[in-house]
N, CA, C and O atoms as a GROMACS GRO file, in nm:
protein
  388
    1MET      N    1  -0.712  -2.028   0.174
    1MET     CA    2  -0.684  -1.943   0.063
    1MET      C    3  -0.648  -2.029  -0.058
    1MET      O    4  -0.573  -2.125  -0.045
    2GLU      N    5  -0.701  -1.996  -0.170
    2GLU     CA    6  -0.674  -2.068  -0.294
    2GLU      C    7  -0.534  -2.034  -0.346
    2GLU      O    8  -0.487  -1.922  -0.325
    3PRO      N    9  -0.468  -2.128  -0.412
    3PRO     CA   10  -0.338  -2.097  -0.471
    3PRO      C   11  -0.352  -2.005  -0.591
    3PRO      O   12  -0.457  -1.998  -0.654
    4GLY      N   13  -0.243  -1.934  -0.622
    4GLY     CA   14  -0.241  -1.847  -0.738
    4GLY      C   15  -0.170  -1.913  -0.855
    4GLY      O   16  -0.140  -2.032  -0.848
    5PRO      N   17  -0.144  -1.838  -0.963
    5PRO     CA   18  -0.084  -1.897  -1.083
    5PRO      C   19   0.069  -1.898  -1.087
    5PRO      O   20   0.126  -1.965  -1.173
    6LEU      N   21   0.136  -1.827  -0.995
    6LEU     CA   22   0.281  -1.812  -1.001
    6LEU      C   23   0.352  -1.892  -0.892
    6LEU      O   24   0.296  -1.915  -0.785
    7SER      N   25   0.474  -1.932  -0.919
    7SER     CA   26   0.558  -1.999  -0.818
    7SER      C   27   0.612  -1.894  -0.721
    7SER      O   28   0.609  -1.775  -0.753
    8PRO      N   29   0.661  -1.935  -0.603
    8PRO     CA   30   0.723  -1.837  -0.513
    8PRO      C   31   0.839  -1.762  -0.581
    8PRO      O   32   0.854  -1.642  -0.560
    9ALA      N   33   0.920  -1.830  -0.660
    9ALA     CA   34   1.031  -1.764  -0.730
    9ALA      C   35   0.979  -1.657  -0.826
    9ALA      O   36   1.039  -1.551  -0.839
   10GLU      N   37   0.869  -1.687  -0.895
   10GLU     CA   38   0.811  -1.589  -0.987
   10GLU      C   39   0.753  -1.469  -0.911
   10GLU      O   40   0.758  -1.356  -0.961
   11LEU      N   41   0.698  -1.492  -0.791
   11LEU     CA   42   0.647  -1.381  -0.709
   11LEU      C   43   0.760  -1.289  -0.664
   11LEU      O   44   0.740  -1.168  -0.650
   12MET      N   45   0.879  -1.346  -0.643
   12MET     CA   46   0.994  -1.267  -0.596
   12MET      C   47   1.074  -1.203  -0.708
   12MET      O   48   1.153  -1.112  -0.682
   13ALA      N   49   1.056  -1.246  -0.830
   13ALA     CA   50   1.144  -1.209  -0.942
   13ALA      C   51   1.162  -1.059  -0.960
   13ALA      O   52   1.271  -1.015  -0.996
   14ASP      N   53   1.060  -0.978  -0.936
   14ASP     CA   54   1.072  -0.834  -0.959
   14ASP      C   55   1.092  -0.752  -0.831
   14ASP      O   56   1.080  -0.630  -0.834
   15ILE      N   57   1.123  -0.817  -0.719
   15ILE     CA   58   1.145  -0.746  -0.593
   15ILE      C   59   1.291  -0.701  -0.584
   15ILE      O   60   1.382  -0.784  -0.578
   16LYS      N   61   1.312  -0.569  -0.583
   16LYS     CA   62   1.449  -0.516  -0.570
   16LYS      C   63   1.503  -0.538  -0.430
   16LYS      O   64   1.616  -0.585  -0.412
   17GLU      N   65   1.423  -0.504  -0.328
   17GLU     CA   66   1.459  -0.527  -0.188
   17GLU      C   67   1.333  -0.570  -0.114
   17GLU      O   68   1.228  -0.507  -0.128
   18GLY      N   69   1.345  -0.676  -0.037
   18GLY     CA   70   1.229  -0.724   0.037
   18GLY      C   71   1.270  -0.824   0.142
   18GLY      O   72   1.388  -0.851   0.163
   19PHE      N   73   1.170  -0.880   0.206
   19PHE     CA   74   1.193  -0.973   0.317
   19PHE      C   75   1.104  -1.094   0.297
   19PHE      O   76   0.982  -1.081   0.288
   20TYR      N   77   1.163  -1.214   0.291
   20TYR     CA   78   1.092  -1.340   0.278
   20TYR      C   79   1.079  -1.398   0.419
   20TYR      O   80   1.178  -1.444   0.476
   21VAL      N   81   0.960  -1.397   0.473
   21VAL     CA   82   0.935  -1.439   0.610
   21VAL      C   83   0.917  -1.590   0.616
   21VAL      O   84   0.838  -1.647   0.542
   22THR      N   85   0.993  -1.654   0.705
   22THR     CA   86   0.979  -1.799   0.726
   22THR      C   87   0.928  -1.832   0.866
   22THR      O   88   0.884  -1.944   0.891
   23GLU      N   89   0.935  -1.734   0.957
   23GLU     CA   90   0.893  -1.758   1.095
   23GLU      C   91   0.835  -1.630   1.154
   23GLU      O   92   0.892  -1.522   1.138
   24MET      N   93   0.721  -1.643   1.223
   24MET     CA   94   0.658  -1.529   1.290
   24MET      C   95   0.661  -1.553   1.440
   24MET      O   96   0.649  -1.667   1.486
   25MET      N   97   0.678  -1.444   1.517
   25MET     CA   98   0.686  -1.454   1.662
   25MET      C   99   0.590  -1.355   1.728
   25MET      O  100   0.572  -1.243   1.680
   26GLY      N  101   0.530  -1.396   1.838
   26GLY     CA  102   0.448  -1.306   1.918
   26GLY      C  103   0.311  -1.282   1.857
   26GLY      O  104   0.276  -1.333   1.751
   27MET      N  105   0.235  -1.202   1.929
   27MET     CA  106   0.101  -1.162   1.886
   27MET      C  107   0.104  -1.012   1.864
   27MET      O  108   0.174  -0.941   1.937
   28GLY      N  109   0.033  -0.963   1.767
   28GLY     CA  110   0.039  -0.820   1.745
   28GLY      C  111  -0.063  -0.768   1.646
   28GLY      O  112  -0.027  -0.701   1.550
   29VAL      N  113  -0.190  -0.797   1.669
   29VAL     CA  114  -0.293  -0.740   1.584
   29VAL      C  115  -0.401  -0.677   1.672
   29VAL      O  116  -0.445  -0.736   1.770
   30ASN      N  117  -0.441  -0.557   1.634
   30ASN     CA  118  -0.548  -0.487   1.704
   30ASN      C  119  -0.676  -0.511   1.625
   30ASN      O  120  -0.689  -0.463   1.513
   31GLY      N  121  -0.769  -0.586   1.683
   31GLY     CA  122  -0.893  -0.621   1.616
   31GLY      C  123  -0.984  -0.504   1.587
   31GLY      O  124  -1.072  -0.514   1.502
   32VAL      N  125  -0.965  -0.392   1.655
   32VAL     CA  126  -1.049  -0.274   1.635
   32VAL      C  127  -0.994  -0.188   1.521
   32VAL      O  128  -1.068  -0.150   1.431
   33THR      N  129  -0.863  -0.158   1.525
   33THR     CA  130  -0.804  -0.068   1.425
   33THR      C  131  -0.745  -0.141   1.305
   33THR      O  132  -0.729  -0.082   1.198
   34GLY      N  133  -0.713  -0.271   1.322
   34GLY     CA  134  -0.650  -0.348   1.215
   34GLY      C  135  -0.499  -0.335   1.212
   34GLY      O  136  -0.434  -0.393   1.125
   35ASP      N  137  -0.441  -0.259   1.305
   35ASP     CA  138  -0.296  -0.245   1.309
   35ASP      C  139  -0.232  -0.380   1.340
   35ASP      O  140  -0.278  -0.454   1.427
   36TYR      N  141  -0.124  -0.410   1.267
   36TYR     CA  142  -0.059  -0.541   1.274
   36TYR      C  143   0.090  -0.521   1.289
   36TYR      O  144   0.150  -0.443   1.215
   37SER      N  145   0.152  -0.591   1.384
   37SER     CA  146   0.297  -0.584   1.404
   37SER      C  147   0.342  -0.712   1.470
   37SER      O  148   0.292  -0.750   1.576
   38ARG      N  149   0.440  -0.781   1.407
   38ARG     CA  150   0.490  -0.906   1.462
   38ARG      C  151   0.639  -0.918   1.439
   38ARG      O  152   0.694  -0.861   1.344
   39GLY      N  153   0.704  -0.992   1.528
   39GLY     CA  154   0.844  -1.026   1.508
   39GLY      C  155   0.854  -1.130   1.399
   39GLY      O  156   0.764  -1.212   1.381
   40ALA      N  157   0.965  -1.128   1.325
   40ALA     CA  158   0.980  -1.220   1.214
   40ALA      C  159   1.126  -1.256   1.189
   40ALA      O  160   1.217  -1.184   1.229
   41ALA      N  161   1.146  -1.370   1.123
   41ALA     CA  162   1.277  -1.413   1.077
   41ALA      C  163   1.258  -1.469   0.936
   41ALA      O  164   1.148  -1.509   0.899
   42GLY      N  165   1.367  -1.472   0.860
   42GLY     CA  166   1.358  -1.525   0.724
   42GLY      C  167   1.482  -1.493   0.645
   42GLY      O  168   1.594  -1.511   0.693
   43PHE      N  169   1.463  -1.447   0.522
   43PHE     CA  170   1.574  -1.417   0.432
   43PHE      C  171   1.551  -1.284   0.363
   43PHE      O  172   1.438  -1.249   0.329
   44TRP      N  173   1.659  -1.209   0.343
   44TRP     CA  174   1.651  -1.083   0.271
   44TRP      C  175   1.648  -1.113   0.122
   44TRP      O  176   1.717  -1.203   0.074
   45ILE      N  177   1.567  -1.036   0.049
   45ILE     CA  178   1.555  -1.050  -0.097
   45ILE      C  179   1.624  -0.930  -0.162
   45ILE      O  180   1.598  -0.816  -0.126
   46GLU      N  181   1.711  -0.958  -0.258
   46GLU     CA  182   1.772  -0.853  -0.340
   46GLU      C  183   1.764  -0.896  -0.485
   46GLU      O  184   1.807  -1.006  -0.521
   47ASN      N  185   1.709  -0.807  -0.568
   47ASN     CA  186   1.697  -0.834  -0.712
   47ASN      C  187   1.634  -0.971  -0.741
   47ASN      O  188   1.680  -1.045  -0.827
   48GLY      N  189   1.528  -1.003  -0.666
   48GLY     CA  190   1.453  -1.124  -0.690
   48GLY      C  191   1.512  -1.252  -0.636
   48GLY      O  192   1.460  -1.360  -0.661
   49GLU      N  193   1.622  -1.243  -0.560
   49GLU     CA  194   1.690  -1.361  -0.508
   49GLU      C  195   1.701  -1.356  -0.356
   49GLU      O  196   1.720  -1.248  -0.300
   50LEU      N  197   1.689  -1.471  -0.288
   50LEU     CA  198   1.716  -1.478  -0.145
   50LEU      C  199   1.866  -1.464  -0.127
   50LEU      O  200   1.943  -1.537  -0.190
   51THR      N  201   1.909  -1.370  -0.040
   51THR     CA  202   2.052  -1.342  -0.030
   51THR      C  203   2.116  -1.387   0.100
   51THR      O  204   2.221  -1.450   0.097
   52TYR      N  205   2.056  -1.357   0.215
   52TYR     CA  206   2.114  -1.396   0.344
   52TYR      C  207   2.005  -1.406   0.450
   52TYR      O  208   1.901  -1.342   0.438
   53PRO      N  209   2.030  -1.488   0.554
   53PRO     CA  210   1.929  -1.503   0.660
   53PRO      C  211   1.919  -1.377   0.745
   53PRO      O  212   2.017  -1.304   0.764
   54VAL      N  213   1.799  -1.354   0.795
   54VAL     CA  214   1.771  -1.236   0.878
   54VAL      C  215   1.688  -1.281   0.997
   54VAL      O  216   1.595  -1.361   0.981
   55SER      N  217   1.720  -1.230   1.116
   55SER     CA  218   1.637  -1.259   1.234
   55SER      C  219   1.613  -1.129   1.310
   55SER      O  220   1.676  -1.027   1.283
   56GLU      N  221   1.522  -1.135   1.406
   56GLU     CA  222   1.487  -1.022   1.490
   56GLU      C  223   1.441  -0.900   1.411
   56GLU      O  224   1.482  -0.787   1.438
   57MET      N  225   1.355  -0.925   1.313
   57MET     CA  226   1.293  -0.818   1.234
   57MET      C  227   1.151  -0.798   1.284
   57MET      O  228   1.096  -0.882   1.355
   58THR      N  229   1.092  -0.687   1.246
   58THR     CA  230   0.952  -0.660   1.271
   58THR      C  231   0.885  -0.628   1.138
   58THR      O  232   0.937  -0.550   1.059
   59VAL      N  233   0.769  -0.688   1.115
   59VAL     CA  234   0.687  -0.654   1.000
   59VAL      C  235   0.559  -0.591   1.053
   59VAL      O  236   0.502  -0.638   1.151
   60ALA      N  237   0.516  -0.483   0.988
   60ALA     CA  238   0.400  -0.410   1.038
   60ALA      C  239   0.318  -0.355   0.922
   60ALA      O  240   0.369  -0.333   0.812
   61GLY      N  241   0.191  -0.334   0.949
   61GLY     CA  242   0.100  -0.276   0.852
   61GLY      C  243  -0.038  -0.267   0.912
   61GLY      O  244  -0.054  -0.277   1.033
   62ASN      N  245  -0.137  -0.248   0.827
   62ASN     CA  246  -0.275  -0.245   0.871
   62ASN      C  247  -0.352  -0.347   0.787
   62ASN      O  248  -0.338  -0.348   0.664
   63LEU      N  249  -0.431  -0.431   0.851
   63LEU     CA  250  -0.500  -0.539   0.782
   63LEU      C  251  -0.583  -0.491   0.663
   63LEU      O  252  -0.584  -0.556   0.558
   64LYS      N  253  -0.652  -0.376   0.678
   64LYS     CA  254  -0.735  -0.330   0.566
   64LYS      C  255  -0.651  -0.287   0.447
   64LYS      O  256  -0.699  -0.289   0.334
   65ASP      N  257  -0.526  -0.247   0.471
   65ASP     CA  258  -0.434  -0.215   0.362
   65ASP      C  259  -0.364  -0.339   0.309
   65ASP      O  260  -0.334  -0.348   0.190
   66MET      N  261  -0.338  -0.436   0.396
   66MET     CA  262  -0.265  -0.556   0.359
   66MET      C  263  -0.349  -0.653   0.275
   66MET      O  264  -0.299  -0.705   0.175
   67PHE      N  265  -0.474  -0.677   0.312
   67PHE     CA  266  -0.555  -0.779   0.246
   67PHE      C  267  -0.567  -0.757   0.094
   67PHE      O  268  -0.555  -0.854   0.019
   68PRO      N  269  -0.591  -0.634   0.047
   68PRO     CA  270  -0.600  -0.616  -0.100
   68PRO      C  271  -0.466  -0.635  -0.172
   68PRO      O  272  -0.464  -0.652  -0.294
   69GLU      N  273  -0.356  -0.634  -0.098
   69GLU     CA  274  -0.223  -0.645  -0.158
   69GLU      C  275  -0.165  -0.786  -0.151
   69GLU      O  276  -0.046  -0.805  -0.179
   70ILE      N  277  -0.246  -0.885  -0.115
   70ILE     CA  278  -0.198  -1.023  -0.105
   70ILE      C  279  -0.207  -1.092  -0.242
   70ILE      O  280  -0.310  -1.089  -0.308
   71THR      N  281  -0.095  -1.152  -0.282
   71THR     CA  282  -0.090  -1.234  -0.402
   71THR      C  283  -0.042  -1.373  -0.362
   71THR      O  284   0.070  -1.388  -0.314
   72PRO      N  285  -0.124  -1.476  -0.380
   72PRO     CA  286  -0.083  -1.612  -0.343
   72PRO      C  287   0.001  -1.679  -0.452
   72PRO      O  288  -0.017  -1.652  -0.571
   73ALA      N  289   0.092  -1.766  -0.411
   73ALA     CA  290   0.169  -1.848  -0.505
   73ALA      C  291   0.094  -1.979  -0.529
   73ALA      O  292  -0.009  -2.005  -0.467
   74LYS      N  293   0.147  -2.060  -0.619
   74LYS     CA  294   0.080  -2.186  -0.654
   74LYS      C  295   0.131  -2.306  -0.575
   74LYS      O  296   0.114  -2.420  -0.618
   75ASP      N  297   0.195  -2.282  -0.459
   75ASP     CA  298   0.258  -2.392  -0.385
   75ASP      C  299   0.177  -2.442  -0.266
   75ASP      O  300   0.234  -2.489  -0.167
   76LEU      N  301   0.046  -2.434  -0.272
   76LEU     CA  302  -0.039  -2.483  -0.164
   76LEU      C  303  -0.025  -2.635  -0.150
   76LEU      O  304  -0.043  -2.709  -0.246
   77GLU      N  305   0.007  -2.679  -0.028
   77GLU     CA  306   0.012  -2.822   0.004
   77GLU      C  307  -0.070  -2.845   0.130
   77GLU      O  308  -0.067  -2.764   0.222
   78PHE      N  309  -0.144  -2.955   0.135
   78PHE     CA  310  -0.224  -2.988   0.252
   78PHE      C  311  -0.146  -3.083   0.340
   78PHE      O  312  -0.140  -3.203   0.315
   79ARG      N  313  -0.082  -3.027   0.447
   79ARG     CA  314   0.000  -3.107   0.538
   79ARG      C  315  -0.041  -3.089   0.684
   79ARG      O  316  -0.010  -3.173   0.767
   80TYR      N  317  -0.110  -2.982   0.715
   80TYR     CA  318  -0.143  -2.949   0.854
   80TYR      C  319  -0.291  -2.916   0.864
   80TYR      O  320  -0.364  -2.924   0.765
   81GLY      N  321  -0.335  -2.878   0.983
   81GLY     CA  322  -0.474  -2.838   1.003
   81GLY      C  323  -0.506  -2.705   0.938
   81GLY      O  324  -0.620  -2.681   0.898
   82THR      N  325  -0.407  -2.619   0.927
   82THR     CA  326  -0.422  -2.490   0.861
   82THR      C  327  -0.318  -2.484   0.750
   82THR      O  328  -0.199  -2.499   0.776
   83ASN      N  329  -0.361  -2.462   0.627
   83ASN     CA  330  -0.270  -2.464   0.512
   83ASN      C  331  -0.290  -2.339   0.429
   83ASN      O  332  -0.402  -2.290   0.415
   84ALA      N  333  -0.181  -2.287   0.375
   84ALA     CA  334  -0.187  -2.169   0.288
   84ALA      C  335  -0.066  -2.171   0.196
   84ALA      O  336   0.039  -2.225   0.231
   85PRO      N  337  -0.081  -2.112   0.077
   85PRO     CA  338   0.034  -2.101  -0.012
   85PRO      C  339   0.127  -1.989   0.035
   85PRO      O  340   0.092  -1.913   0.125
   86THR      N  341   0.244  -1.979  -0.026
   86THR     CA  342   0.331  -1.864  -0.004
   86THR      C  343   0.254  -1.740  -0.047
   86THR      O  344   0.185  -1.741  -0.148
   87LEU      N  345   0.266  -1.632   0.031
   87LEU     CA  346   0.194  -1.508   0.002
   87LEU      C  347   0.290  -1.392  -0.017
   87LEU      O  348   0.389  -1.381   0.055
   88ARG      N  349   0.262  -1.308  -0.114
   88ARG     CA  350   0.335  -1.182  -0.132
   88ARG      C  351   0.242  -1.071  -0.084
   88ARG      O  352   0.127  -1.063  -0.127
   89VAL      N  353   0.293  -0.985   0.005
   89VAL     CA  354   0.214  -0.873   0.057
   89VAL      C  355   0.293  -0.746   0.028
   89VAL      O  356   0.402  -0.727   0.082
   90GLU      N  357   0.240  -0.661  -0.055
   90GLU     CA  358   0.305  -0.535  -0.092
   90GLU      C  359   0.287  -0.429   0.015
   90GLU      O  360   0.181  -0.422   0.079
   91GLY      N  361   0.387  -0.347   0.036
   91GLY     CA  362   0.373  -0.225   0.113
   91GLY      C  363   0.382  -0.236   0.264
   91GLY      O  364   0.348  -0.139   0.332
   92MET      N  365   0.426  -0.346   0.319
   92MET     CA  366   0.439  -0.357   0.465
   92MET      C  367   0.566  -0.285   0.509
   92MET      O  368   0.660  -0.269   0.431
   93THR      N  369   0.567  -0.243   0.632
   93THR     CA  370   0.686  -0.184   0.692
   93THR      C  371   0.772  -0.294   0.751
   93THR      O  372   0.722  -0.382   0.821
   94VAL      N  373   0.902  -0.291   0.722
   94VAL     CA  374   0.998  -0.389   0.773
   94VAL      C  375   1.104  -0.312   0.850
   94VAL      O  376   1.161  -0.215   0.799
   95ALA      N  377   1.132  -0.355   0.972
   95ALA     CA  378   1.231  -0.285   1.055
   95ALA      C  379   1.316  -0.384   1.131
   95ALA      O  380   1.269  -0.493   1.166
   96GLY      N  381   1.441  -0.349   1.156
   96GLY     CA  382   1.531  -0.433   1.232
   96GLY      C  383   1.674  -0.385   1.218
   96GLY      O  384   1.704  -0.293   1.141
   97ALA      N  385   1.762  -0.448   1.293
   97ALA     CA  386   1.902  -0.406   1.291
   97ALA      C  387   1.979  -0.477   1.182
   97ALA      O  388   2.099  -0.454   1.165
   0.00000   0.00000   0.00000
């Protein structure tokens, strides 16, 4: 994926409440329907700022709805076999305690 024009901080600046994912767990995509659900950990976002760490969350959506809502940041670095910039995905379901 090509990098976008904004930094990760600029992508988060207008998010009132959200979830910044730093780790994904498990498998959870249905190749036929596009339904997607995975365990996740990261940080809660409030008013554009990372506020506190969060673990044991679930993020879910449908790939056909998610792909058009992806906005890449400009922080692409080539360090591994698979590389991607920070991504903002609008409209996913986030659940957890």
